[in-house]
C-alpha positions as CSV (number, residue, x, y, z in Angstrom):
1,M,8.7,4.9,-4.4
2,L,6.5,2.8,-1.9
3,Q,5.9,5.7,0.2
4,E,4.5,8.0,-2.9
5,A,2.6,4.8,-4.5
6,R,1.1,3.9,-0.9
7,R,-0.3,7.6,-0.3
8,E,-1.3,7.8,-4.1
9,I,-3.2,4.4,-3.3
10,D,-4.6,5.4,0.1
11,A,-6.0,8.4,-1.2
12,V,-8.3,7.0,-3.5
13,W,-8.8,3.7,-2.8
14,D,-12.4,2.0,-2.4
15,P,-11.8,-1.7,-1.9
16,V,-15.3,-2.4,-2.9
17,T,-14.8,-1.4,-6.4
18,Q,-10.8,-1.2,-7.6
19,F,-9.6,-4.4,-7.5
20,G,-6.4,-3.6,-9.5
21,L,-4.7,-0.8,-8.5
22,T,-2.2,1.0,-11.2
23,V,0.4,3.8,-10.4
24,T,2.9,6.0,-11.7
25,G,5.5,8.3,-10.6
26,A,8.1,11.3,-11.3
27,G,11.6,9.7,-11.3
28,W,11.1,6.1,-10.6
29,H,13.5,3.8,-12.0
30,P,12.3,1.1,-14.0
31,G,14.7,-1.5,-12.4
32,V,13.1,-1.7,-9.1
33,L,9.4,-1.4,-10.3
34,G,8.9,-5.4,-9.5
35,I,10.1,-5.2,-5.9
36,A,7.7,-2.1,-5.4
37,A,5.0,-3.9,-7.1
38,T,5.4,-7.4,-5.4
39,R,5.4,-5.2,-1.4
40,L,2.4,-3.8,-2.8
41,S,0.2,-6.6,-4.3
42,S,1.2,-8.2,-0.6
43,T,0.0,-5.0,1.2
44,Y,-3.3,-4.7,-0.4
45,C,-3.9,-8.2,-1.5
46,R,-4.4,-7.1,-5.1
47,P,-3.1,-7.1,-8.5
48,V,-0.5,-4.1,-9.0
49,A,0.6,-2.4,-12.1
50,L,3.6,0.6,-12.0
51,A,5.0,2.4,-14.6
52,A,8.1,4.7,-14.8
53,F,7.7,7.2,-18.0
54,D,10.9,8.7,-19.4
55,D,10.9,12.3,-21.5
56,T,9.4,11.1,-24.7
57,G,6.1,9.6,-22.9
58,L,7.3,5.9,-23.0
59,G,6.5,3.9,-19.9
60,R,8.1,0.7,-18.8
61,G,6.0,-1.5,-16.3
62,S,6.0,-4.1,-14.2
63,A,3.0,-5.9,-12.3
64,R,2.6,-8.6,-9.9
65,S,-0.6,-10.7,-8.8
66,C,-2.8,-12.0,-5.9
67,A,-3.6,-15.3,-5.8
68,G,-6.5,-16.4,-8.5
69,M,-5.2,-13.6,-11.1
70,D,-3.5,-14.7,-14.2
71,L,-1.5,-11.3,-15.0
72,V,-0.6,-12.5,-18.7
73,A,-4.3,-13.2,-19.4
74,T,-5.2,-10.0,-17.9
75,L,-2.4,-7.8,-19.7
76,R,-3.8,-9.6,-22.9
77,E,-7.0,-8.0,-22.3
78,C,-5.2,-4.7,-22.2
79,A,-3.4,-5.1,-25.4
80,G,-5.0,-2.2,-27.0
81,S,-3.7,0.1,-24.6
82,L,-0.1,-1.5,-24.3
83,E,2.8,-1.3,-26.7
84,S,3.9,-4.8,-25.6
85,F,3.9,-6.8,-22.6
86,G,5.0,-10.5,-21.6
87,G,5.6,-12.8,-18.1
88,H,4.1,-15.2,-16.2
89,A,0.9,-15.6,-14.4
90,Q,2.5,-14.2,-11.0
91,A,4.7,-11.5,-12.6
92,A,4.5,-9.6,-15.8
93,G,6.3,-6.5,-17.5
94,F,4.9,-4.0,-20.3
95,V,5.2,-1.1,-22.1
96,V,2.6,1.8,-22.3
97,R,2.3,5.1,-23.5
98,R,1.5,8.1,-21.4
99,A,-1.6,8.9,-23.8
100,K,-2.8,5.2,-23.3
101,W,-2.0,5.3,-19.4
102,D,-5.4,6.5,-18.0
103,E,-7.1,4.0,-20.7
104,F,-4.9,0.9,-19.3
105,R,-6.0,1.9,-15.7
106,E,-9.8,1.4,-16.5
107,T,-9.3,-1.5,-18.4
108,F,-6.8,-3.1,-15.7
109,N,-9.3,-2.5,-13.0
110,R,-12.5,-3.7,-14.9
111,I,-10.8,-7.1,-15.6
112,C,-9.3,-7.3,-12.0
113,T,-12.5,-6.7,-10.7
114,L,-14.6,-9.1,-13.2
115,A,-12.1,-11.9,-11.9
116,L,-11.9,-11.2,-8.1
117,K,-15.1,-9.0,-7.0
118,G,-16.5,-11.4,-4.2
119,S,-12.9,-13.2,-3.5
120,D,-11.7,-13.8,-0.3
121,L,-8.8,-11.4,-1.2
122,R,-7.5,-11.6,2.9
123,E,-3.9,-12.3,3.1
124,S,-3.0,-15.9,3.2
125,I,-0.3,-18.6,4.1
126,L,0.0,-21.8,2.7
127,I,2.0,-24.2,4.8
128,D,4.0,-26.9,3.7
129,D,4.3,-29.0,6.7
130,W,4.1,-28.5,10.3
131,L,6.7,-29.4,12.6
132,P,7.8,-29.1,16.3
133,L,10.1,-26.7,17.4
134,A,12.7,-29.5,18.7
135,E,12.9,-30.4,14.8
136,I,14.4,-27.1,14.1
137,D,17.9,-27.3,14.3
138,V,21.3,-26.7,12.0
139,K,20.9,-30.2,10.2
140,F,17.4,-29.0,9.2
141,A,18.3,-25.9,7.9
142,E,21.4,-27.4,5.9
143,A,19.0,-29.9,4.8
144,V,16.3,-26.9,3.5
145,E,19.5,-25.3,2.1
146,K,20.1,-28.3,-0.3
147,M,17.0,-27.6,-1.9
148,N,18.3,-24.3,-3.4
149,P,18.0,-22.7,-5.5
150,F,14.5,-21.3,-4.8
151,G,12.3,-19.2,-7.1
152,E,9.5,-19.4,-9.8
153,G,8.6,-23.5,-10.0
154,N,10.7,-24.1,-6.9
155,P,9.3,-21.7,-4.0
156,E,11.0,-21.6,-0.6
157,P,9.4,-24.1,1.8
158,V,6.9,-22.4,4.5
159,W,7.1,-24.6,7.6
160,G,4.6,-23.9,10.6
161,A,4.7,-24.6,14.6
162,R,1.5,-24.9,16.3
163,D,1.0,-24.0,20.0
164,V,4.0,-22.1,20.4
165,R,4.4,-19.5,23.4
166,I,6.5,-16.3,23.6
167,V,9.1,-16.5,26.7
168,G,10.0,-13.2,28.3
169,E,9.2,-9.4,26.7
170,P,9.8,-9.3,23.1
171,R,11.9,-6.1,22.4
172,R,12.1,-4.0,18.9
173,V,15.4,-4.5,17.0
174,G,16.6,-2.2,14.1
175,E,14.1,0.0,12.6
176,R,10.7,-2.1,12.6
177,H,11.6,-5.7,13.2
178,L,10.4,-7.7,16.7
179,K,12.8,-10.1,18.3
180,M,11.7,-12.7,20.9
181,A,12.1,-16.2,22.5
182,L,9.4,-18.8,21.4
183,A,9.2,-22.1,23.5
184,S,7.0,-25.3,23.2
185,S,7.6,-29.0,24.7
186,G,10.8,-27.4,26.6
187,V,12.1,-26.1,23.3
188,Q,13.3,-22.8,23.2
189,L,14.6,-20.8,20.2
190,E,15.1,-17.1,19.1
191,A,12.7,-15.4,16.4
192,I,12.4,-12.2,14.5
193,A,9.1,-11.2,13.0
194,F,10.3,-8.6,10.3
195,G,8.5,-5.6,9.6
196,R,6.4,-6.2,12.8
197,G,8.0,-4.3,15.4
198,D,4.6,-1.9,15.9
199,E,2.5,-4.8,16.6
200,T,1.9,-6.7,19.7
201,P,1.9,-10.5,19.7
202,P,-1.0,-12.5,21.4
203,A,-0.4,-13.2,25.1
204,Q,-1.7,-16.8,24.4
205,P,-0.1,-19.8,22.5
206,M,-0.1,-19.1,18.9
207,D,0.9,-20.7,15.6
208,I,3.6,-19.4,13.7
209,A,4.9,-19.7,10.1
210,F,8.5,-19.2,9.1
């Protein structure tokens, strides 16, 4: 699904005029639309709406948003094209007829464009707190576990560490991950950068998020 969606988006996407991305595909399973929409929204830094249609022409969709875009308010503006919708600001579901899909796509993009055009849509990471590597140990991990369950309203914390350097040569593990040793102030820890196996990390000290 992700590969098909990316191919369709990349074939026609104009970042200057398209701020709301909408895609559908044959044989897509409605149960995983939300996962795919989340990944696509993160990749393109745009609101994304995906739909899977059945043989009757009824489509069940899932939408995910980027920062600064209220999906429920957006879908409310598209209500004339939809059978139903619901959710919250960052994640929502909807039902649409195939005959109304093009109308929905146009309205969704128009509303997203009005809200986001001129905004800085580059990917950003919000750091909850900056910590030295010396504080990252088993006790720290156990303390974080006590904050569970994580989810809407209680997001998993994101930590940062400054002026960290790579020790030795990073190596690719699995299909697309990068494993390395990181050091700062006499402390060294193992780390994996998931999904970044094709990237070359900087040679100089860097800030990291984890």
